[in-house]
C-alpha positions, -999 to 999 in steps of 0.1 A, spaced: -375 -474 182 -411 -460 171 -412 -418 164 -448 -403 165 -452 -366 150 -479 -338 162 -488 -308 151 -501 -281 169 -531 -273 146 -537 -306 138 -535 -321 175 -536 -293 204 -497 -297 210 -464 -293 193 -448 -327 195 -425 -356 186 -429 -393 209 -399 -413 211 -415 -446 225 -392 -475 226 -426 -499 229 -411 -511 258 -443 -519 280 -433 -491 305 -462 -474 320 -437 -442 323 -436 -414 300 -415 -386 304 -424 -349 285 -393 -327 275 -391 -291 274 -369 -266 269 -367 -226 269 -360 -221 235 -384 -222 200 -387 -249 186 -379 -291 190 -344 -295 180 -333 -294 214 -361 -313 230 -360 -341 206 -321 -342 219 -333 -350 249 -361 -375 240 -332 -393 221 -311 -398 251 -332 -409 275 -354 -431 250 -315 -447 246 -319 -450 287 -351 -471 275 -381 -445 286 -402 -432 268 -403 -393 259 -422 -369 245 -402 -332 233 -426 -308 228 -425 -272 220 -446 -248 237 -443 -217 215 -425 -209 186 -449 -234 161 -473 -232 137 -503 -218 152 -488 -214 185 -477 -180 206 -450 -164 187 -440 -147 221 -440 -156 258 -474 -144 269 -504 -157 278 -488 -191 265 -517 -217 271 -509 -245 295 -542 -261 285 -515 -276 257 -500 -296 278 -534 -312 292 -543 -323 258 -506 -341 249 -515 -360 282 -544 -367 274 -533 -380 236 -502 -401 256 -528 -419 280 -541 -434 249 -504 -454 246 -513 -469 282 -492 -443 295 -503 -441 335 -471 -423 353 -465 -391 327 -436 -368 342 -421 -334 330 -382 -321 328 -375 -287 318 -340 -265 317 -343 -228 322 -370 -208 312 -383 -247 297 -377 -256 340 -406 -229 348 -427 -238 323 -424 -276 332 -431 -264 374 -466 -243 354 -480 -269 332 -478 -297 364 -493 -266 389 -527 -268 364 -525 -305 350 -532 -334 374 -517 -359 356 -479 -350 356 -472 -365 383 -432 -356 387 -414 -325 378 -379 -321 375 -371 -287 370 -332 -272 361 -323 -238 370 -359 -228 370 -372 -195 377 -397 -190 409 -423 -162 399 -443 -162 369 -434 -130 349 -452 -101 329 -451 -114 290 -439 -101 265 -461 -89 235 -489 -63 236 -524 -64 247 -539 -65 217 -522 -98 210 -537 -112 242 -555 -95 271 -542 -121 289 -508 -104 303 -485 -128 324 -467 -156 301 -489 -180 308 -526 -185 308 -550 -214 315 -583 -218 298 -583 -183 291 -576 -170 325 -546 -146 337 -520 -156 364 -509 -131 390 -474 -119 375 -446 -99 380 -444 -67 365 -416 -55 345 -418 -16 357 -388 2 355 -370 -32 346 -340 -16 323 -336 14 346 -332 -13 376 -307 -35 357 -282 -3 349 -283 7 381 -271 -27 394 -246 -31 368 -230 4 379 -232 -3 417 -214 -39 408 -195 -25 379 -199 -55 362 -225 -63 333 -243 -100 339 -273 -112 328 -282 -126 362 -285 -89 374 -315 -82 350 -337 -113 363 -325 -107 396 -341 -73 398 -374 -87 384 -378 -120 405 -374 -93 438 -399 -78 429 -421 -114 432 -444 -119 461 -458 -146 473 -489 -144 452 -472 -144 421 -449 -172 431 -451 -204 409 -478 -226 429 -462 -255 434 -485 -268 460 -512 -272 432 -491 -298 418 -499 -339 417 -467 -355 428 -428 -356 433 -405 -328 424 -370 -325 417 -351 -285 419 -314 -290 404 -297 -255 409 -263 -243 409 -241 -218 437 -229 -204 405 -261 -194 383 -251 -165 361 -283 -163 346 -311 -168 366 -312 -167 406 -326 -201 408 -311 -211 444 -326 -186 457 -364 -192 439 -363 -230 448 -353 -225 482 -383 -198 479 -404 -224 465 -395 -250 484 -408 -230 523 -438 -224 500 -441 -264 499 -433 -267 534 -459 -236 544 -487 -256 522 -475 -290 536 -468 -305 500 -480 -341 508 -455 -358 482 -418 -355 482 -392 -332 470 -359 -323 470 -336 -294 461 -301 -305 447 -275 -278 447 -242 -280 426 -213 -258 439 -197 -268 407 -218 -262 377 -232 -232 358 -266 -220 350 -268 -248 322 -267 -282 340 -287 -296 308 -268 -322 295 -268 -303 259 -257 -270 271 -265 -239 246 -246 -207 250 -215 -217 270 -198 -190 254 -218 -164 272 -216 -179 306 -179 -166 322 -179 -202 348 -183 -222 314 -152 -204 302 -135 -203 332 -142 -240 347 -154 -261 315 -144 -292 329 -162 -289 362 -193 -276 344 -194 -312 326 -189 -328 349 -217 -314 370 -240 -318 344 -230 -356 338 -242 -362 377 -274 -339 372 -277 -363 344 -269 -394 366 -297 -377 394 -323 -374 365 -326 -409 351 -322 -422 392 -353 -401 399 -373 -413 373 -358 -451 377 -373 -443 411 -408 -428 405 -432 -441 422 -465 -419 420 
């Protein structure tokens, strides 16, 4: 196994390439919601153990990168793809969980080299970024070539969140993102119809963090409306939680993980099998 390290300030993207040097022309980019490469590298090691070349990437938080989720430049994914093509990779896919899933969809919407997207527990709209205007005039969470994206404004989000908690007699992280997401429109949906390849949405009915199932259904309707020419699927789990990724984080904060740990783990194992099968049958 050959590993190659890339730094944002030197190479234009932050990542570690796990290359089994097997002559396969497929490469999978792996991103996650957290800063840093620790978690993406776990997935890279896992996928490479199955024989797939994998690039673990971190798109914010590193030296020279944006430290907040504001105007994160999607062109870094184009730079990464250009570099990977030098190794002879002709089919480039991307996989992400949670916030990383939404970023994977966004990256593929502007980088035509990406011909497979696997998005687990993704959001469906482009949200307003964090941080101040002095950090970047673009207000959305992402930008491309310095241009802003249509985004869902936060508005009175905290007030809406507390009202929801009072109404439901319960405090859930889901309420925060659900109230924000409901403000979204067709204009600020993730433009998945611009993706140049296959899409797999993975969600759970019991997601207690983001309304991923609803958003996946919304984005599938968009693809149908736009007569998307590639294959797309939405597979929903009735037993898993928000943490469908094989290496879950913060399970202690998810009620379903506490109540049904075995079922959630089985859902992760089944999700991994679906992901591996999708990569194995990838034709574009």
